[in-house]
C-alpha positions as CSV (number, residue, x, y, z in Angstrom):
1,A,22.4,8.2,2.2
2,F,19.9,7.2,4.8
3,G,20.8,3.6,4.7
4,E,18.3,1.0,5.9
5,R,16.8,3.0,8.7
6,A,14.2,5.0,6.9
7,V,10.5,5.9,7.2
8,F,8.4,5.9,4.1
9,L,5.3,8.1,4.2
10,A,2.5,7.1,1.8
11,N,-0.3,9.6,1.4
12,D,-3.5,8.2,0.1
13,W,-4.0,5.7,-2.7
14,Q,-1.6,7.5,-5.1
15,S,1.3,6.2,-3.1
16,G,-0.4,3.0,-1.9
17,L,2.1,0.8,-3.6
18,V,4.9,2.0,-1.4
19,P,4.0,-0.1,1.7
20,V,3.1,-3.0,-0.7
21,Y,6.5,-3.0,-2.4
22,L,8.4,-2.5,0.9
23,F,6.5,-5.5,2.4
24,H,6.4,-7.9,-0.6
25,K,9.5,-6.9,-2.6
26,Y,12.2,-5.3,-0.6
27,R,11.9,-7.0,2.8
28,Q,11.5,-10.4,1.0
29,H,15.0,-9.9,-0.5
30,G,16.7,-8.7,2.7
31,V,16.5,-5.0,1.8
32,Y,15.1,-2.2,4.1
33,Q,14.7,-4.7,6.9
34,E,14.7,-1.8,9.4
35,A,12.6,0.6,7.3
36,R,9.0,1.3,8.3
37,S,6.1,2.6,6.3
38,L,3.2,4.8,7.4
39,Y,0.0,5.0,5.3
40,I,-1.8,8.3,5.8
41,I,-5.5,8.3,4.9
42,H,-6.8,11.7,3.9
43,N,-10.0,10.7,2.1
44,L,-11.1,7.1,2.1
45,G,-13.7,7.9,-0.5
46,F,-10.9,7.7,-3.1
47,Q,-9.2,4.3,-2.8
48,G,-7.4,3.8,-6.1
49,R,-9.6,1.2,-7.5
50,F,-8.9,-0.3,-11.0
51,A,-10.8,-3.1,-12.8
52,R,-8.7,-6.2,-12.2
53,A,-9.4,-7.4,-15.8
54,S,-7.7,-4.3,-17.2
55,V,-4.5,-4.6,-15.1
56,D,-1.8,-7.2,-15.7
57,T,-0.4,-6.9,-12.2
58,N,2.7,-8.9,-12.8
59,R,3.7,-7.2,-16.0
60,M,2.6,-3.6,-15.0
61,L,3.3,-3.6,-11.3
62,G,5.6,-6.5,-10.7
63,L,3.2,-8.1,-8.2
64,S,2.5,-11.8,-7.9
65,E,-1.0,-13.1,-8.5
66,G,-1.3,-13.9,-4.8
67,V,-0.4,-10.3,-3.8
68,A,-2.8,-8.9,-6.4
69,Q,-5.6,-11.2,-5.2
70,A,-5.1,-10.0,-1.6
71,M,-5.5,-6.4,-2.9
72,T,-8.7,-7.2,-4.8
73,K,-12.2,-6.3,-3.6
74,D,-15.4,-6.5,-5.7
75,G,-13.4,-7.3,-8.8
76,D,-11.2,-4.2,-8.5
77,L,-7.5,-3.9,-7.6
78,N,-7.6,-1.6,-4.6
79,L,-4.4,0.3,-3.8
80,S,-5.7,1.6,-0.5
81,M,-6.6,-1.9,0.7
82,G,-3.0,-3.1,-0.2
83,A,-1.5,-0.2,1.7
84,I,-3.6,-0.7,4.8
85,A,-2.7,-4.4,4.9
86,C,1.0,-3.9,4.3
87,A,1.9,-0.6,6.2
88,D,3.5,-0.8,9.6
89,R,1.2,1.9,10.8
90,V,-2.0,3.4,9.4
91,I,-3.0,6.9,10.5
92,T,-5.6,9.5,9.4
93,V,-5.3,13.3,9.1
94,S,-7.2,13.8,12.4
95,A,-8.6,11.8,15.3
96,S,-12.2,12.7,14.3
97,Y,-11.7,11.3,10.8
98,A,-10.3,8.1,12.3
99,L,-13.5,7.8,14.3
100,E,-15.6,8.6,11.3
101,I,-14.2,5.9,9.1
């Protein structure tokens, strides 16, 4: 029972929807207003890219067309892109990797 004051850690693209849902779903409905999300990039070479044509984002992910469009690059739904845009903080595994990317 942590209540509203929680920190959600999202590691790489596999958990990239956590900041997206917190920003676009929960906070929009007055839930987790004080919660924060951190997106941790371990390897930006893997971004969680899926062909937009093969994913019904509303039915499968519960995301509006506008949100899905904002997470689309080069015709692919990009979970890392969504996480970077929606997280309260984005960090990398090291300072040198931050400089590299």
